[in-house]
TORNU-304230 format. One record per residue (C-alpha): x, y, z; residue number from 1. Coordinates in Angstrom, 3 decimals. Layout:
N
        px        py        pz   nr
         X         Y         Z  NUM
...
//
This chain:
569
        px        py        pz   nr
   169.793   117.693  -106.851    1
   166.443   117.404  -108.623    2
   163.670   119.632  -107.155    3
   161.247   116.676  -107.197    4
   163.587   114.762  -104.920    5
   163.767   117.720  -102.558    6
   159.976   117.990  -102.381    7
   159.667   114.328  -101.488    8
   162.523   114.452   -98.985    9
   161.688   113.061   -95.530   10
   164.355   113.586   -92.874   11
   165.343   110.454   -91.023   12
   164.267   110.134   -87.421   13
   165.516   107.615   -84.884   14
   162.794   105.161   -83.914   15
   161.759   105.743   -80.315   16
   159.652   102.607   -79.975   17
   161.010    99.160   -79.318   18
   160.148    96.601   -81.976   19
   159.795    92.842   -81.837   20
   161.016    92.504   -85.392   21
   162.196    94.465   -88.390   22
   158.737    94.675   -89.864   23
   156.587    95.081   -86.721   24
   155.897    98.580   -85.417   25
   154.759    99.408   -81.894   26
   151.267   100.448   -82.930   27
   150.731    97.125   -84.729   28
   150.405    95.340   -81.396   29
   147.631    95.277   -78.779   30
   147.832    97.733   -75.903   31
   148.416    95.052   -73.264   32
   151.366    93.731   -75.214   33
   152.773    97.248   -75.590   34
   152.561    97.778   -71.834   35
   154.404    94.572   -71.039   36
   157.178    94.757   -73.573   37
   159.777    95.779   -70.991   38
   159.419    92.374   -69.358   39
   161.036    90.776   -72.393   40
   164.410    91.981   -71.160   41
   164.097    89.792   -68.070   42
   164.686    86.627   -70.044   43
   167.535    86.886   -72.565   44
   167.542    83.817   -74.785   45
   170.811    82.030   -75.427   46
   172.471    82.984   -72.118   47
   172.873    80.807   -69.055   48
   171.741    82.097   -65.689   49
   175.352    82.723   -64.690   50
   175.993    84.733   -67.869   51
   172.855    86.774   -67.294   52
   173.967    87.623   -63.766   53
   177.378    88.703   -65.055   54
   175.749    90.852   -67.731   55
   173.524    92.477   -65.117   56
   176.566    93.201   -62.931   57
   178.421    94.846   -65.822   58
   175.358    96.955   -66.675   59
   175.175    98.173   -63.068   60
   178.849    99.159   -63.196   61
   178.385   101.116   -66.431   62
   179.135   104.780   -65.750   63
   176.137   107.103   -65.816   64
   176.377   110.333   -67.829   65
   176.209   113.723   -66.133   66
   172.716   114.815   -65.087   67
   171.080   117.560   -67.133   68
   171.032   120.682   -64.956   69
   168.592   123.587   -65.287   70
   170.990   125.743   -67.283   71
   171.736   123.007   -69.824   72
   168.065   122.175   -70.142   73
   167.014   125.774   -70.736   74
   169.781   126.108   -73.299   75
   168.463   123.013   -75.103   76
   164.916   124.403   -75.135   77
   166.081   127.812   -76.393   78
   168.071   126.089   -79.127   79
   164.890   124.266   -80.140   80
   162.997   127.569   -80.269   81
   165.694   129.029   -82.498   82
   165.377   126.091   -84.883   83
   161.598   126.548   -85.011   84
   161.940   130.248   -85.789   85
   164.630   129.670   -88.410   86
   162.568   126.992   -90.143   87
   159.545   129.320   -90.251   88
   161.688   132.116   -91.598   89
   163.246   129.966   -94.311   90
   159.885   128.500   -95.372   91
   158.392   131.974   -95.754   92
   161.435   133.374   -97.523   93
   161.871   130.451   -99.919   94
   158.337   129.095  -100.168   95
   158.849   127.899  -103.756   96
   162.413   126.626  -103.287   97
   162.404   123.531  -101.027   98
   166.136   123.050  -101.365   99
   166.637   126.338   -99.531  100
   164.749   125.333   -96.350  101
   165.615   121.635   -96.392  102
   168.601   122.065   -94.068  103
   166.576   124.018   -91.487  104
   163.998   121.208   -91.536  105
   166.657   118.621   -90.746  106
   168.028   120.769   -87.918  107
   164.543   121.217   -86.491  108
   163.945   117.471   -86.557  109
   167.253   116.888   -84.730  110
   166.319   119.486   -82.109  111
   163.004   117.720   -81.492  112
   164.779   114.395   -80.995  113
   167.145   115.973   -78.453  114
   164.178   117.054   -76.311  115
   163.169   113.442   -75.627  116
   165.632   113.463   -72.742  117
   163.281   115.797   -70.851  118
   160.727   112.989   -70.598  119
   163.084   111.271   -68.142  120
   163.049   114.258   -65.749  121
   159.394   115.292   -65.251  122
   160.330   117.602   -62.375  123
   161.879   119.890   -65.012  124
   158.693   120.252   -67.072  125
   158.087   123.740   -65.728  126
   160.926   124.968   -67.972  127
   158.923   123.898   -71.029  128
   156.022   126.035   -69.840  129
   158.113   129.022   -68.769  130
   159.955   129.175   -72.106  131
   156.736   128.732   -74.149  132
   157.979   125.487   -75.674  133
   154.503   123.960   -75.205  134
   153.020   126.506   -77.606  135
   155.728   125.649   -80.136  136
   154.941   121.925   -79.809  137
   151.267   122.547   -80.570  138
   152.183   124.786   -83.481  139
   154.473   122.103   -84.956  140
   151.699   119.481   -84.843  141
   150.286   121.289   -87.886  142
   153.658   121.671   -89.607  143
   153.595   121.430   -93.416  144
   156.049   118.531   -93.278  145
   154.189   115.524   -91.911  146
   157.443   114.055   -90.614  147
   157.999   117.057   -88.355  148
   154.415   116.739   -87.146  149
   154.867   113.026   -86.370  150
   158.154   113.736   -84.573  151
   156.600   116.288   -82.221  152
   153.569   114.036   -81.623  153
   155.959   111.257   -80.641  154
   157.651   113.689   -78.244  155
   154.344   114.806   -76.692  156
   153.251   111.208   -76.221  157
   156.442   110.470   -74.316  158
   156.229   113.663   -72.241  159
   152.685   112.799   -71.134  160
   153.366   109.111   -70.517  161
   151.451   108.234   -67.353  162
   153.933   105.653   -66.085  163
   156.719   108.225   -65.802  164
   154.514   110.912   -64.233  165
   152.851   109.026   -61.364  166
   155.326   110.454   -58.845  167
   155.312   113.958   -60.349  168
   151.637   114.844   -60.407  169
   152.182   118.575   -59.935  170
   154.607   118.836   -62.852  171
   152.390   116.621   -64.987  172
   149.377   118.768   -64.117  173
   151.247   121.926   -65.130  174
   152.097   120.473   -68.533  175
   148.621   119.029   -69.169  176
   146.898   122.264   -68.092  177
   148.968   124.214   -70.601  178
   148.273   121.716   -73.358  179
   144.522   121.898   -72.716  180
   144.597   125.674   -72.435  181
   146.082   125.875   -75.932  182
   143.485   123.475   -77.418  183
   145.911   120.620   -77.991  184
   143.153   118.075   -78.706  185
   141.502   120.219   -81.377  186
   144.888   120.644   -83.072  187
   145.609   116.917   -82.893  188
   142.196   116.020   -84.342  189
   142.649   118.433   -87.239  190
   146.032   116.871   -87.921  191
   144.547   113.344   -87.832  192
   142.518   114.158   -90.934  193
   145.647   114.353   -93.086  194
   147.334   111.202   -91.756  195
   147.162   108.105   -93.950  196
   146.998   105.000   -91.797  197
   148.212   102.840   -94.686  198
   151.616   104.541   -94.459  199
   153.480   102.928   -91.578  200
   154.983   106.120   -90.120  201
   151.681   108.000   -90.299  202
   149.856   105.048   -88.763  203
   152.295   105.250   -85.859  204
   151.633   108.986   -85.672  205
   147.889   108.350   -85.455  206
   148.455   105.800   -82.698  207
   150.664   108.187   -80.715  208
   148.062   110.934   -81.154  209
   145.462   108.730   -79.493  210
   148.065   107.910   -76.851  211
   148.394   111.616   -76.008  212
   144.618   111.909   -75.634  213
   144.493   108.840   -73.384  214
   147.330   110.198   -71.226  215
   145.581   113.553   -70.836  216
   142.315   111.868   -69.852  217
   144.097   109.769   -67.260  218
   146.121   112.646   -65.832  219
   143.166   115.077   -65.859  220
   140.022   112.966   -65.584  221
   137.863   116.072   -65.083  222
   138.758   117.243   -68.603  223
   136.676   114.582   -70.404  224
   133.895   116.947   -71.395  225
   136.338   119.614   -72.572  226
   138.353   117.081   -74.580  227
   135.285   115.506   -76.186  228
   134.031   118.861   -77.454  229
   137.309   119.681   -79.214  230
   136.058   117.775   -82.299  231
   137.370   114.504   -80.896  232
   134.091   112.602   -80.599  233
   133.023   113.111   -84.254  234
   136.406   111.788   -85.396  235
   136.131   108.745   -83.113  236
   132.635   107.933   -84.412  237
   133.852   108.309   -87.989  238
   136.773   105.997   -87.262  239
   134.376   103.351   -85.915  240
   132.187   103.263   -89.020  241
   131.355    99.664   -89.984  242
   132.776    99.996   -93.509  243
   136.208   100.919   -92.154  244
   138.657    98.000   -92.127  245
   139.658    96.832   -88.653  246
   143.022    98.221   -87.555  247
   144.795    98.641   -84.208  248
   143.921   102.343   -84.369  249
   140.233   101.493   -84.716  250
   140.554    99.448   -81.524  251
   142.322   102.365   -79.828  252
   139.566   104.757   -80.944  253
   136.961   102.502   -79.299  254
   138.982   102.566   -76.054  255
   139.148   106.367   -76.026  256
   135.410   106.685   -76.698  257
   134.662   104.237   -73.863  258
   136.786   106.331   -71.464  259
   134.960   109.533   -72.423  260
   131.479   108.051   -72.018  261
   132.045   106.314   -68.712  262
   132.950   109.533   -66.942  263
   130.414   112.332   -67.493  264
   126.829   112.988   -68.523  265
   128.100   115.867   -70.677  266
   129.935   113.406   -72.924  267
   126.897   111.111   -73.101  268
   124.670   114.043   -74.043  269
   127.220   115.169   -76.653  270
   127.206   111.673   -78.171  271
   123.421   111.815   -78.464  272
   123.559   115.248   -80.115  273
   125.998   113.872   -82.706  274
   123.602   110.993   -83.541  275
   126.205   108.735   -81.978  276
   123.629   106.184   -80.800  277
   122.791   105.356   -84.427  278
   126.491   105.253   -85.299  279
   127.209   102.740   -82.521  280
   124.199   100.615   -83.489  281
   125.414   100.493   -87.104  282
   128.812    99.236   -85.975  283
   127.292    96.652   -83.613  284
   124.953    95.392   -86.352  285
   128.031    93.902   -88.044  286
   128.246    91.338   -85.236  287
   124.595    90.303   -85.377  288
   125.325    87.225   -87.455  289
   129.118    87.038   -87.475  290
   131.792    86.843   -84.800  291
   134.924    89.019   -84.614  292
   137.821    87.506   -86.550  293
   140.500    88.109   -83.887  294
   140.927    88.749   -80.175  295
   141.689    92.417   -80.916  296
   138.491    92.829   -82.907  297
   136.564    91.087   -80.110  298
   138.018    93.628   -77.676  299
   136.874    96.456   -79.955  300
   133.362    94.973   -80.133  301
   133.228    94.804   -76.328  302
   134.407    98.421   -76.108  303
   131.583    99.550   -78.399  304
   129.024    97.613   -76.345  305
   130.421    99.307   -73.225  306
   130.079   102.666   -74.982  307
   126.427   101.893   -75.617  308
   125.866   100.893   -71.980  309
   127.476   104.112   -70.738  310
   125.508   106.266   -73.173  311
   122.208   104.739   -71.980  312
   122.855   106.106   -68.494  313
   121.760   109.454   -69.962  314
   117.916   109.511   -70.093  315
   117.383   111.068   -73.538  316
   119.688   108.505   -75.147  317
   117.237   105.742   -74.199  318
   114.665   107.408   -76.424  319
   117.196   107.640   -79.272  320
   118.050   103.979   -78.719  321
   114.361   103.092   -79.028  322
   113.892   105.140   -82.205  323
   117.031   103.634   -83.707  324
   115.547   100.142   -83.205  325
   118.277    99.227   -80.764  326
   115.942    96.899   -78.869  327
   115.234    94.910   -82.043  328
   118.954    94.582   -82.774  329
   119.793    93.393   -79.248  330
   116.858    90.956   -79.353  331
   118.170    89.466   -82.617  332
   121.616    89.091   -81.061  333
   120.110    87.163   -78.136  334
   118.511    84.801   -80.633  335
   121.567    84.322   -82.886  336
   123.809    82.994   -80.075  337
   127.004    84.614   -81.389  338
   129.811    86.076   -79.251  339
   127.833    89.326   -79.056  340
   125.008    87.605   -77.155  341
   126.004    88.410   -73.580  342
   126.991    91.986   -74.392  343
   123.591    92.451   -76.021  344
   122.033    91.226   -72.772  345
   124.070    93.797   -70.852  346
   122.915    96.606   -73.165  347
   119.325    95.422   -72.816  348
   119.663    95.694   -69.031  349
   120.781    99.331   -69.314  350
   118.063   100.149   -71.853  351
   115.202    98.756   -69.729  352
   116.297    99.877   -66.257  353
   115.108   103.113   -64.695  354
   111.951   105.179   -64.380  355
   112.583   106.732   -67.816  356
   112.637   103.329   -69.561  357
   108.879   102.672   -69.568  358
   108.552   102.978   -73.364  359
   111.523   100.674   -73.883  360
   110.018    98.027   -71.583  361
   106.674    98.174   -73.369  362
   108.376    97.873   -76.751  363
   110.438    94.935   -75.542  364
   107.266    93.000   -74.732  365
   105.794    93.925   -78.142  366
   108.790    92.608   -80.100  367
   108.481    89.271   -78.277  368
   111.658    89.782   -76.279  369
   110.358    87.476   -73.532  370
   110.837    84.515   -75.901  371
   114.590    85.093   -75.822  372
   115.024    86.239   -72.219  373
   113.187    83.499   -70.323  374
   115.129    80.568   -71.827  375
   118.265    82.336   -70.577  376
   116.576    82.785   -67.198  377
   115.639    79.120   -66.926  378
   119.077    77.810   -67.856  379
   122.330    79.729   -67.571  380
   124.546    79.065   -70.631  381
   127.844    77.297   -70.069  382
   130.839    79.534   -69.429  383
   132.623    80.408   -72.660  384
   136.273    81.339   -72.992  385
   135.421    84.997   -73.622  386
   131.980    84.984   -72.044  387
   130.624    86.194   -68.719  388
   130.607    84.347   -65.443  389
   127.466    82.555   -64.296  390
   126.835    85.262   -61.700  391
   127.138    88.093   -64.230  392
   124.692    86.393   -66.572  393
   122.102    85.757   -63.855  394
   122.423    89.297   -62.512  395
   121.619    90.849   -65.920  396
   118.701    88.485   -66.554  397
   117.165    89.162   -63.134  398
   117.693    92.922   -63.574  399
   115.808    92.821   -66.888  400
   112.844    90.895   -65.428  401
   112.801    93.205   -62.400  402
   112.737    96.291   -64.669  403
   109.930    94.844   -66.782  404
   107.811    94.158   -63.684  405
   108.461    97.691   -62.463  406
   107.755    99.539   -65.722  407
   105.128    97.501   -67.573  408
   101.382    97.998   -67.082  409
    98.139    96.693   -68.562  410
    98.250    93.881   -71.137  411
   102.056    94.063   -71.316  412
   102.350    93.298   -67.606  413
    99.764    90.505   -67.880  414
   101.837    88.835   -70.608  415
   104.893    89.030   -68.379  416
   103.143    87.655   -65.283  417
   101.572    84.911   -67.383  418
   105.029    83.529   -68.133  419
   105.393    82.591   -64.449  420
   102.291    80.404   -64.532  421
   103.330    78.422   -67.620  422
   104.482    74.795   -67.340  423
   103.096    74.392   -63.825  424
   104.872    77.520   -62.504  425
   108.316    76.345   -63.677  426
   109.675    79.906   -63.645  427
   108.524    80.386   -60.050  428
   110.446    77.212   -59.192  429
   113.530    78.745   -60.849  430
   113.088    81.946   -58.807  431
   113.050    80.003   -55.541  432
   116.087    78.013   -56.697  433
   117.990    81.251   -57.326  434
   116.826    82.658   -53.976  435
   118.345    79.780   -52.020  436
   121.459    79.646   -54.217  437
   122.363    83.267   -53.561  438
   121.158    83.187   -49.945  439
   123.742    80.483   -49.237  440
   126.493    82.510   -50.911  441
   125.660    85.699   -49.027  442
   125.172    83.889   -45.692  443
   128.612    82.319   -46.066  444
   130.242    85.709   -46.566  445
   128.175    87.267   -43.760  446
   129.448    84.581   -41.396  447
   133.076    85.344   -42.303  448
   132.521    89.079   -41.941  449
   130.922    88.650   -38.506  450
   133.885    86.575   -37.298  451
   136.307    89.231   -38.556  452
   134.220    91.954   -36.948  453
   134.207    90.214   -33.553  454
   137.941    89.519   -33.730  455
   138.702    93.172   -34.466  456
   136.448    94.403   -31.683  457
   138.215    92.097   -29.215  458
   141.533    93.623   -30.257  459
   140.123    97.097   -29.682  460
   140.013    98.103   -33.334  461
   137.479   100.656   -34.521  462
   135.425    99.610   -37.543  463
   135.113   102.837   -39.539  464
   132.979   103.687   -42.566  465
   135.680   102.553   -44.994  466
   135.739    99.110   -43.412  467
   131.946    98.920   -43.483  468
   132.027    99.807   -47.184  469
   134.569    97.039   -47.729  470
   132.304    94.539   -45.967  471
   129.367    95.626   -48.117  472
   131.430    95.271   -51.325  473
   132.344    91.716   -50.317  474
   128.662    90.919   -49.886  475
   127.927    92.380   -53.325  476
   130.716    90.267   -54.821  477
   129.053    87.211   -53.280  478
   125.823    87.993   -55.157  479
   123.858    90.217   -52.777  480
   122.503    92.417   -55.586  481
   121.232    89.417   -57.557  482
   119.600    88.086   -54.383  483
   117.910    91.472   -53.879  484
   116.581    91.416   -57.454  485
   115.308    87.843   -57.135  486
   113.539    88.561   -53.855  487
   112.026    91.760   -55.247  488
   110.613    89.752   -58.178  489
   109.180    87.186   -55.732  490
   107.399    89.844   -53.655  491
   106.189    91.736   -56.730  492
   104.638    88.585   -58.176  493
   103.105    87.555   -54.850  494
   101.654    90.982   -54.013  495
   100.822    92.681   -57.313  496
   100.202    89.970   -59.893  497
    96.617    89.143   -58.857  498
    97.483    85.469   -59.456  499
    96.840    83.546   -56.246  500
    98.567    80.385   -57.463  501
   101.928    82.178   -57.575  502
   101.712    83.027   -53.864  503
   100.731    79.456   -53.060  504
   103.634    78.078   -55.075  505
   106.148    80.438   -53.469  506
   105.006    79.646   -49.912  507
   104.995    75.917   -50.594  508
   108.502    75.820   -52.054  509
   110.043    78.098   -49.407  510
   108.531    76.068   -46.567  511
   109.600    72.767   -48.164  512
   113.216    73.964   -48.188  513
   113.163    75.242   -44.627  514
   113.063    78.914   -45.518  515
   110.786    81.766   -44.580  516
   109.071    84.542   -46.498  517
   110.302    86.886   -43.764  518
   113.855    86.297   -45.089  519
   112.700    87.499   -48.495  520
   111.077    90.554   -46.956  521
   114.273    91.291   -44.986  522
   116.396    91.242   -48.138  523
   114.021    93.615   -49.960  524
   113.949    95.899   -46.906  525
   117.762    96.047   -46.996  526
   117.567    96.693   -50.749  527
   115.282    99.685   -50.091  528
   117.770   101.062   -47.587  529
   120.636   100.845   -50.086  530
   118.837   102.662   -52.932  531
   120.897   105.695   -53.908  532
   119.993   109.029   -55.488  533
   121.679   108.473   -58.856  534
   119.096   110.421   -60.890  535
   117.579   112.652   -58.216  536
   116.840   112.650   -54.502  537
   113.104   112.671   -55.255  538
   113.280   109.566   -57.458  539
   115.466   107.779   -54.931  540
   113.034   108.536   -52.117  541
   110.039   107.445   -54.218  542
   111.719   104.116   -54.972  543
   112.540   103.530   -51.290  544
   108.922   104.231   -50.331  545
   107.637   101.899   -53.071  546
   109.846    99.028   -51.903  547
   108.911    99.504   -48.247  548
   105.214    99.515   -49.163  549
   105.792    96.253   -51.015  550
   107.435    94.745   -47.920  551
   104.507    95.784   -45.721  552
   101.961    94.501   -48.230  553
   103.762    91.164   -48.365  554
   103.512    90.867   -44.589  555
    99.755    91.466   -44.704  556
    99.185    89.020   -47.557  557
   101.267    86.323   -45.911  558
    99.182    86.731   -42.759  559
    95.967    86.361   -44.755  560
    97.387    83.385   -46.613  561
    98.307    81.599   -43.379  562
    94.827    82.245   -41.982  563
    93.161    80.870   -45.118  564
    95.309    77.742   -44.970  565
    94.401    77.283   -41.283  566
    90.654    77.535   -42.035  567
    90.971    74.999   -44.865  568
    92.340    72.514   -42.377  569
//
C-alpha cells in the first residue's frame, strides 16, 4: 500500500444521526426540526392503518437483548482504555510510519463506537468517572486524527444529551462536574480551530461540539461564567463576524452566546471586556438595510439582538454601546422599516432604561430619535408574520418614553415635553386612549381573579404566596406593566412638565370618558410597591420614594386644579 494512501486514510464510522436523505446531515437542519425528528416514525407512508398496527405489534414482540451489567460495562471501558494506550504507544513508536499504527487507530475507533451503548443507561455513568474514562475522552478530543476526535465528540454529545438525563440528574451531574473539572470546554474550543466547516464530517463535529456546550449549560446552569471564560466567548464572537457566510453552525453559535448572556453579569462583563458590544453591532449593521434571506438567518438575527439586550443589563456595557454608536444604528433601523425594526426598538428600550442610562437618553434626543419613536407611539404597526404582538410593541414604546422623561433634563426634557403639546395635544389624547384600553384589559382579569379567589375561600382553600404570584403574572400578561408605564407618563407630564395645558387636557379627557385621576394615581402607587431591587436596595428604595412623591404631588395639583375650575365658574 502506498504511504500517501495510508496518511490520508480515514477509518469508517457508523453514522449515529438519523438523516432525512442521502445528502442531508443532521447539522444541516434547524434545531427545532432536529428535536422533532422522532415524530416522523409515527406516520409511515405507504402502509394502511391496519398494517401499521400489525407492524407495531411485531416490534413489541421483538426479543430484547440482555441488559449490560456492571461487570460487562467495566470490561468494555477497560478495553477502550487499552485501545487508547495501544494507539498512543504505536504512534510514538512509529511516528513516521503511518501503516504501523493504522490498525490501532481502527481498533480505537471501533472501541469508541461500542461505548455509545452507555448513553442508554445514565445510571451507570459513575463507572466512566471511576475508571478515568472521562479524562481519556477529553484527551482524545485533541487526537492527531480528526476522525477520532469527531468520533469522541459525537460520543460526548450523546452522553450529555439532556433528554436522556432528565430522570438521572445525580449521574448527569457527576459526569458534567468531571468534564468541567478537566476543562472540557477549553479543549473543545481549541479543537474547533482546526475543524473545517466546509467538510461535511467536520461540520457535523463542530455542530456536536456546540451541542455538548449547550447540554452542559442546561445541566449545570451555574457554570455559565466558568464555561464562557474557557475561551468560548471569543470563538463565538469570531464565528458571528458579519463577513462569515451564514451556516447552521453560525446560528447555533448565536444560540449559545444568548444562553451565556442571559444568565450572569459575569458573562456580560466578560463580553464587554472582549469588545463584544462592537462585534455584535457590526453583525447587526448587516440588517440595517436588508432582511435575512431565510427563516434560520432571521432566527440568528433575533438571537444576536437578544444578546445585545442581555448585555445592556450590565451598566458599563451601556457606555460601550453609546461609544460604539449603537443608538444611531438602532435609530436608523427604526427608520428603515425592515424586519430588524422591532428588535431595534427592544434594544433601544434596554439601552435607555435605568438610572445609569442618562447619557444614552440625552444622546437619543440629540440624534432626533423622537422623530422615529413618536410615529410608532401614535399608531401601532400591523402585526407581521414574524413581528411582535400589539401589546409587546406598545410596552416597549411606553417604556422608552417613560425612561426619557425620567432621565432627561434641561433643553432635552423640554423638547420631549413639547412633543405632547403638538397638534392640539394629540399625543396626550393617545396616552388617555392607551390608559383606558389597558385599564379595561386589567379590570377584566381582576374580575376573574376575584371570582376565583372567592370560590377558593368558600371551599376552605388557602391562597399562598405561589398562588398570589400566579395572579400577579396573569395581570402582567393582561398588560398591567404597560398600564403602569402609561399612567406614570401621565402623572409625570401633569406634575413636572410646567405645561398647564397638559393637565387640563388630561382632566378633560378622563372626565369625558367617566374615569378618574385617582385611578391613575392608584396604578402608579401599585407600581411603586412592585419596584424591585434589581441593581441595589438603595436604588430600588429611591425609585419607590420618587414614585410615591409623584403620586402625592398629583393629588395636590388635582385639588388646586379643581378649585381653579370652581372659581372660574
